[in-house]
Each structure stands twice: as structure tokens, then as C-alpha cells.
C-alpha positions, 0 to 999 in steps of 0.5 A, a space after each residue: 119276728 122274735 120268739 122266746 126259748 120256752 126251755 129258758 128259766 127266765 121266759 116267764 119273768 121276761 113275758 111278765 115284764 114285756 106285758 107290764 111295759 106294753 100295758 103302760 104304753 098310751 093308746 096313741 103310741 100303740 097305734 103308731 108302734 104296732 100299726 098294721 101294714 096297709 100298702 100291698 107288697 110289690 108284685 113279684 117280690 120274693 118272700 123270705 121264709 123265717 124257717 
């Protein structure tokens, strides 16, 4: 997972570009790229924290 550095001066423009690109993706392609994981995790698998 990525996050933006809110103190950066370019974040506003970068968010606008990402939004424009996302809005131009076809619905079928969005489903394929941004699908929700449906299989459960393996029992006992460790969780890696991003913090």
C-alpha cells in the first residue's frame, strides 16, 4: 500500500492525474485490476504490519 506525503507540493497535482487516469479505465478493466480478495488467508499465517 502506498500513501502520499501530504507536505509535498506536488501531491495535489498527482492526485488529479491519478483520478483522471482511474476515471478513464473501462469498468471491466477496473474489476480485473481492483478486485476484492475472495479467498481466506491460510490459518496461522503471520500478519505483516505496515507501521
